[in-house]
C-alpha positions in Angstrom: 55.2 -23.4 -63.9 57.2 -20.7 -62.2 60.9 -21.2 -63.1 63.4 -23.3 -65.1 67.0 -24.1 -64.2 69.1 -25.0 -67.2 72.6 -25.2 -65.7 72.6 -28.9 -65.3 72.5 -32.0 -67.5 68.8 -31.8 -67.9 66.5 -28.9 -66.9 64.8 -28.5 -63.6 61.2 -27.2 -63.9 59.8 -25.6 -60.8 56.2 -24.9 -59.7 57.6 -22.2 -57.2 60.1 -19.5 -57.6 63.8 -20.5 -57.2 64.3 -18.3 -54.2 61.4 -20.1 -52.3 63.3 -23.4 -52.5 65.7 -24.0 -49.6 69.3 -24.5 -50.8 69.5 -28.1 -49.6 66.4 -29.0 -51.8 68.0 -27.2 -54.6 71.3 -29.2 -54.4 69.3 -32.4 -54.3 67.4 -31.3 -57.4 70.7 -30.6 -59.2 71.9 -34.1 -58.2 68.8 -35.5 -59.8 69.2 -33.6 -63.0 72.9 -35.0 -63.4 72.0 -38.6 -63.1 73.2 -40.4 -66.3 69.8 -42.2 -66.6 67.5 -39.2 -65.8 64.9 -38.5 -68.5 63.8 -35.2 -70.1 63.7 -32.9 -67.0 63.2 -33.0 -63.2 59.8 -31.6 -61.9 59.7 -29.8 -58.5 56.3 -29.2 -56.9 55.4 -26.3 -54.9 55.4 -28.0 -51.5 59.0 -29.1 -52.0 61.6 -29.3 -49.2 64.7 -31.2 -48.2 64.3 -35.1 -48.2 66.8 -38.0 -48.0 68.7 -38.0 -51.3 65.7 -36.5 -53.4 63.6 -33.6 -52.4 60.1 -34.1 -51.1 57.7 -32.9 -53.8 59.7 -34.0 -56.8 59.4 -36.2 -59.8 62.2 -38.1 -61.4 61.7 -40.1 -64.7 64.5 -42.5 -65.5 65.4 -45.1 -68.3 66.9 -48.3 -67.4 67.2 -47.9 -63.6 65.2 -47.5 -60.4 66.3 -45.5 -57.5 65.1 -46.7 -54.0 65.6 -43.3 -52.3 63.6 -41.6 -55.0 60.6 -43.6 -53.8 61.4 -43.1 -50.3 61.4 -45.2 -47.1 57.7 -45.1 -46.6 56.9 -46.9 -49.9 53.2 -46.3 -50.8 52.6 -43.6 -48.4 49.5 -41.7 -49.4 46.1 -40.7 -48.6 42.4 -41.7 -49.0 39.1 -39.8 -48.5 35.6 -41.0 -47.9 32.2 -38.9 -48.0 29.6 -39.5 -45.5 25.9 -38.5 -46.0 26.1 -36.4 -42.9 25.8 -32.6 -43.4 26.4 -31.7 -39.7 27.9 -33.2 -36.7 27.8 -31.7 -33.1 30.9 -31.4 -31.1 29.9 -34.0 -28.4 29.3 -36.6 -31.1 32.5 -35.8 -32.8 34.4 -36.2 -29.6 32.8 -39.6 -29.0 33.7 -40.7 -32.4 37.4 -39.6 -32.1 37.6 -41.4 -28.7 36.5 -44.7 -30.4 39.0 -44.1 -33.2 41.9 -43.6 -30.7 41.0 -47.1 -29.1 40.8 -48.9 -32.2 43.6 -47.3 -34.4 47.1 -47.4 -32.7 49.2 -44.4 -33.5 52.9 -43.5 -33.4 55.1 -46.5 -32.7 52.2 -48.5 -31.3 50.9 -51.6 -33.0 47.8 -53.9 -32.5 48.2 -56.2 -29.4 46.9 -59.1 -31.5 47.3 -60.3 -35.2 44.8 -58.7 -37.6 42.6 -60.6 -39.9 45.0 -61.9 -42.6 42.3 -61.2 -45.2 43.2 -57.5 -45.1 46.8 -58.4 -46.3 47.6 -58.0 -50.0 48.2 -61.0 -52.3 51.8 -61.9 -52.7 53.0 -61.8 -56.3 56.4 -62.9 -57.3 59.6 -63.4 -55.2 59.3 -61.3 -52.0 62.2 -62.3 -49.5 61.8 -59.2 -47.4 58.1 -59.2 -47.4 58.2 -62.8 -46.1 60.6 -61.9 -43.5 58.5 -59.1 -42.2 55.1 -60.6 -42.9 54.2 -61.7 -39.3 55.1 -58.4 -37.9 53.0 -56.7 -40.5 50.0 -58.6 -39.2 50.2 -56.5 -36.1 50.9 -53.3 -38.0 48.2 -53.3 -40.5 45.5 -50.7 -39.7 47.8 -48.5 -37.7 48.5 -44.8 -38.2 52.3 -44.4 -37.6 53.9 -41.0 -36.7 55.1 -37.8 -38.2 52.6 -36.1 -40.5 50.3 -39.1 -40.7 46.6 -38.3 -39.7 43.1 -39.2 -39.5 40.9 -36.0 -40.0 37.2 -35.3 -40.0 36.2 -32.5 -42.4 33.4 -30.4 -43.5 33.3 -30.2 -47.3 32.3 -27.2 -49.5 29.9 -29.7 -51.1 28.0 -29.6 -47.8 29.0 -33.3 -46.6 31.2 -34.5 -43.8 34.4 -36.2 -45.1 37.1 -38.5 -43.6 40.6 -38.3 -44.8 43.4 -40.6 -43.8 47.3 -40.2 -44.5 49.5 -43.1 -43.8 52.0 -45.5 -45.4 53.4 -49.0 -45.3 54.8 -48.9 -41.7 57.9 -51.0 -40.9 57.6 -53.4 -43.9 58.0 -50.6 -46.4 60.9 -49.0 -44.4 62.7 -52.5 -44.3 62.3 -53.0 -48.0 63.4 -49.5 -48.8 66.5 -49.7 -46.7 67.4 -53.3 -47.8 67.5 -52.4 -51.5 69.1 -49.0 -51.1 72.0 -50.7 -49.2 72.3 -53.2 -52.1 72.2 -50.4 -54.6 75.0 -48.4 -52.8 77.1 -51.6 -52.5 76.7 -52.5 -56.2 77.3 -48.9 -57.5 80.4 -48.6 -55.4 81.8 -51.9 -56.6 81.1 -50.9 -60.3 82.6 -47.5 -59.9 79.3 -45.7 -60.6 79.7 -41.9 -60.2 76.3 -41.0 -58.5 75.7 -39.4 -55.1 75.5 -42.1 -52.5 72.0 -41.1 -51.4 70.8 -41.7 -55.0 72.2 -45.2 -55.6 70.4 -47.1 -58.4 69.5 -50.6 -59.4 69.8 -51.1 -63.2 67.2 -52.9 -65.2 69.5 -55.8 -66.0 70.4 -56.4 -62.3 69.1 -59.5 -60.6 67.8 -57.1 -58.0 65.6 -55.0 -60.1 62.6 -57.4 -60.2 63.1 -58.2 -56.6 62.7 -54.5 -55.5 59.9 -53.8 -58.1 57.9 -56.8 -56.7 58.5 -55.8 -53.1 57.9 -52.1 -53.7 54.6 -53.0 -55.2 53.6 -55.2 -52.4 54.4 -52.3 -49.9 52.3 -50.0 -52.1 49.4 -52.5 -51.9 50.0 -52.9 -48.1 49.8 -49.2 -47.6 46.5 -49.1 -49.3 45.3 -51.9 -47.2 46.5 -50.2 -44.1 44.5 -47.1 -44.9 41.5 -49.2 -45.8 41.5 -51.0 -42.4 41.8 -47.6 -40.6 39.0 -46.3 -42.6 36.9 -49.3 -41.8 37.6 -48.6 -37.9 36.7 -45.0 -38.6 33.5 -45.9 -40.3 32.5 -48.2 -37.4 33.2 -45.4 -35.0 30.8 -43.1 -36.9 28.2 -45.9 -37.0 28.4 -46.5 -33.3 27.5 -43.0 -32.5 25.4 -42.0 -35.6 23.8 -45.2 -36.9 22.0 -43.3 -39.8 25.4 -42.6 -41.5 26.2 -43.9 -45.0 29.4 -43.8 -47.0 30.3 -43.2 -50.7 33.1 -41.9 -53.1 36.3 -43.6 -51.7 39.4 -41.9 -53.2 43.0 -43.4 -52.7 46.2 -41.8 -53.9 49.8 -42.8 -53.1 52.6 -40.2 -53.3 55.7 -42.3 -52.6 56.0 -44.8 -55.5 57.6 -45.6 -58.9 55.6 -46.7 -62.0 56.2 -47.5 -65.6 54.4 -44.9 -67.7 54.6 -43.3 -71.1 55.7 -39.7 -71.2 56.9 -37.7 -74.2 56.5 -40.8 -76.4 58.8 -43.1 -74.4 58.2 -45.7 -71.6 60.0 -44.5 -68.4 60.1 -45.3 -64.7 58.4 -42.3 -63.0 59.4 -41.9 -59.3 57.0 -39.6 -57.3 58.4 -38.8 -53.8 55.9 -36.7 -52.0 54.2 -36.0 -55.3 50.7 -37.3 -56.5 49.8 -38.5 -60.0 47.4 -36.1 -61.6 46.3 -37.3 -65.0 43.5 -35.5 -66.8 40.4 -36.0 -64.8 41.9 -38.1 -62.1 40.8 -37.4 -58.5 43.5 -36.6 -55.9 43.8 -35.1 -52.5 46.1 -32.1 -51.3 45.9 -31.6 -47.5 47.0 -28.4 -45.8 47.9 -28.5 -42.1 45.7 -29.4 -39.3 44.7 -25.7 -39.1 44.0 -25.1 -42.7 41.8 -26.4 -45.4 42.5 -29.3 -47.7 41.4 -29.8 -51.3 39.9 -32.7 -53.4 41.2 -32.0 -56.9 41.1 -33.4 -60.4 44.3 -33.5 -62.5 44.9 -31.5 -65.6 47.4 -34.1 -67.0 50.0 -31.5 -67.4 52.9 -33.2 -69.4 55.6 -30.8 -68.0 55.0 -32.2 -64.4 54.9 -35.8 -65.7 51.1 -35.6 -64.9 51.7 -34.8 -61.3 50.9 -32.4 -58.5 51.9 -31.6 -54.9 51.0 -34.0 -52.1 50.3 -31.4 -49.6 51.4 -27.9 -48.2 54.9 -28.9 -47.6 57.1 -28.0 -44.6 58.5 -24.5 -44.1 60.6 -25.5 -41.2 62.1 -28.7 -40.0 60.6 -30.7 -37.1 63.4 -29.8 -34.7 63.1 -26.0 -35.6 59.4 -26.0 -35.2 59.6 -27.7 -31.7 62.4 -25.1 -30.6 60.9 -21.9 -32.1 57.1 -22.1 -32.2 55.0 -20.9 -29.2 52.7 -23.8 -27.9 50.0 -21.5 -26.7 49.9 -19.6 -29.9 49.7 -22.6 -32.0 47.0 -24.1 -29.9 45.0 -20.8 -30.1 45.1 -20.9 -34.0 43.2 -24.2 -33.8 40.9 -23.6 -30.8 39.8 -20.3 -32.2 38.5 -22.3 -35.4 36.9 -24.8 -33.1 39.0 -27.7 -34.3 39.5 -30.7 -32.1 43.3 -30.7 -32.7 46.4 -32.8 -31.7 48.7 -30.0 -30.4 49.0 -30.7 -26.6 52.6 -30.5 -25.9 55.9 -28.8 -27.0 56.9 -32.1 -28.8 53.7 -31.7 -30.9 54.7 -28.5 -32.4 56.5 -30.2 -35.4 52.9 -30.8 -36.8 51.6 -27.1 -35.8 50.1 -25.1 -38.6 53.0 -22.6 -38.7 55.5 -25.3 -39.6 53.8 -25.7 -43.0 53.7 -23.5 -46.0 50.7 -21.4 -46.9 48.3 -24.0 -48.7 46.6 -21.2 -50.6 49.9 -20.1 -52.2 50.8 -23.8 -52.9 47.5 -24.2 -54.6 47.9 -21.1 -56.7 51.3 -22.1 -57.9 50.0 -25.3 -59.3 46.8 -24.0 -61.0 48.1 -25.5 -64.2 48.4 -29.0 -62.7 44.9 -29.3 -61.0 41.3 -28.0 -60.9 39.9 -27.8 -57.2 36.7 -29.6 -56.8 35.9 -29.5 -53.1 37.4 -27.6 -50.2 37.6 -29.3 -46.9 37.8 -27.5 -43.5 39.1 -29.5 -40.6 36.7 -30.3 -37.6 38.8 -32.9 -35.8 42.3 -34.4 -36.1 44.3 -37.4 -34.7 47.9 -37.1 -35.4 50.6 -39.8 -35.4 
């Protein structure tokens, strides 16, 4: 931990220096710390930056209420990794594999042209009105990457093996659930005169909507995992088509946009992680850099001050619009091509995911040395971006 802010209702504990946090993210952190149901303190991870209502890279624990915007609109967004038995892959084979992945995994706003096998869909548990409404559309979306910072990356690990890492979320079904319940929370808070920021509207535990949101949130978390698993299956098939001798092991999955009931400091609380990964003692996790820098497989240290959490990546150092306006396309392409990376920077519009738009991942990792232990370093070989 690098700093503590004590000017608000509860402390804000930061895993970076205060001056390294943009003012907008600090203001959002202060808003969290003044929520009447916020518990113990707010934890801010070293990859933090401005989000919607709550900073990305933050942990909020609450008693008696859930905050939809503290989970975010991409419910269950997270990453998974899989180790191959390959220790080397030539560029021509890598290009062929990436071509097959591009043909079988839709990216950006694209969906599958036909309904996917329903057996990939999660089991429905409890009352799920929005899930039921969006279910048929989700059958076309499962196994799709989405946009923004979502990626499929082939990597070479410091353990000597080739790894696959995928970052994606719950697509439109999660977005619709999140907005539906955030709108309800805003309406109910206004009607009851609750004095909380509009972007941090909450649903109390005694509300009829609490269990509804909780059920639908958990379905979206399960859907996001199923989405990643199907993309991983398509990626495995691409490898097998080009390199039939390949085998796979050590699947790891970690969401970083979710809320969960957990025990901390001797009390049961609802822990909201928005752009933050759970890092219990000995628990595996993933912390990616940018498509031009290394990523990390880590084990958590179970640090209580961070609610047993760590960062979910490097974190943005500039907004998407700023990156597109200010970064030089050829310079950013050169950063990647000089490393021999099959990258996804082709046009000016791609610069929002350029390496220079992200924080220094080595500094981010150094700032959270008390949260995780690095197990394997992963160098990018080829990247597909949403």
